[in-house]
N, C-alpha and C positions, 0 to 999 in steps of 0.2 A: 503494499501498500505508500503510494508517496501522498503527498499532500503540502499545500502550496498557500499560501497566508500572503496577499499583496494587500499596500495598501497603496493609492499614486494619487497625485497630485493633478490635475489636469490643466491647472492655472493659478496665479498666488490668491483671484477672486473669487471660482467655485472652489464651490467642498471636496475635499477626497473623496474618491470614491473606494469603497472593501468591497474584494475579492477574497475568497476560499476557492480551492482547487484538488479534488483525491478524489486519486484513480482504483476502482474497487474492483474486486472480483463478482462474477457477474450471474451470485448465486444470490440463495433466500437471508442467508449470512451475510452477503456485500450490500444487500439493498437495505435489510435492516439497521449496518453499520452508517451508512447513508443518512437515512433518518437522524440517526443516534447523534454524530459526528455534526452533520448541518443545528438542530435542533441547541447544539454545545453551541456553534461559533455563533446563530444569533443569538444564544441569551450573554455572552461571552460580549457583543459587537453591541449591546443594553436593546436588542431590539425586540418586538415579539414572535412568537414562534411558534404557536400553537396551530392555527392555517395553514404556513410555510410547511410544519412538519409532515401534515397532510398529504397536503403536495406533491411533496419530495416523495416519501413513503412509494404513493400510487407512479412515480414518473422512473424511483429507482425499482421498483418491480416488475415493472413492466421492462426495464430493460435487465434484468434478470431472467424473464421470466420468458418473450415474448422474441425478443432482439437475443436472443443468447448466441452466442460463437465460441466452439471451445477454444480455452484456451486464449480468447481477447476479455478483456474487463471492458466498463464501461468508467467513463468521468462526471463527476458531481460537481458542478460550477453554481455560486450563488455571490452575485455580483451588488453591490447596492451604490447606486448613483441616483443623488436627490429626494427623492421622494418614492424610489422603486427598487424592490428586490424581484431583481432576477434570474429565476431562478433555472438550470441548464444541463441535460442528462444529454448525454453522448455516446453513441451506441456501436459498434462495428455493424450494423444489418440495416443497410439503407432498405433494400427492398418490403421490408415488413414498415409501412407509416401506420401510424397509430391511428383508429376509425372509433369515432362515438357510434356509440349503437340505442340505443331506445328503447327500450321490452314492449312488442306489440301488444296492445290492448288484450286480456288473457292469458298472456305468455310472461312466462320469468321462472325465466332458465340463469339461475347463476352460474352457472357454467359457463356459458357463452361469454366470451372478452370482447371487451370496448367497452362494457358498463362503466370499470372506473376511471373514466374518464368522462364518462358524468361527474362524476367528482370536483376532476381540478375545474373542467368549465363553468362550475359554479361555484368557485372557491377562487379561482384564477379573475384578474378584473381583465386581464388578455392571455390565452396560446397558442401556440403554433408546432409548425418544425421546420427544420428546414434540413432537405434533405443531401445529400454527398454525393460521390463518387464511392467510396472504402465507408462511408457509416453515417450516420444523422444525427440532429440534435431536434431533442424534443424542448420546447423552455415555456414556462410561462410567466409571468411580472404578477407583481402584489402590489399597488399602494399603501404605501405603509403611511400609518396615524404620524401628524407634527408632532415635532417634539416639544413636551410643555416644559 
């Protein structure tokens, strides 16, 4: 597991951006560790983490369970800029794009893939996917409450 925390100043007048990145195994344990590490990082920055933890758990679980490539890891990145927390999960499976599936009336199959992204869709202010040639990045943004 590699971990990187950086604080970068974009200009003298702009607030510093906070960034945390970690490479994790594409396993259930790796997905759980992503949520735990991210929660602790957000807590250390003094930011609310409850909603973010749910979004991170879903995105990391998807990377570990649905986009797993044997021997390849996934990367979790948290970036805080101004009033926005951006969560990114990059996995090595570009051909498996995430989809949101809504249960049809009268049908309730918990084994069907895609229902967890409904949670991301409801909790995040924005979310999407950036496809690539050898990987994809699924991201979600949360607007942070004003500092008091």
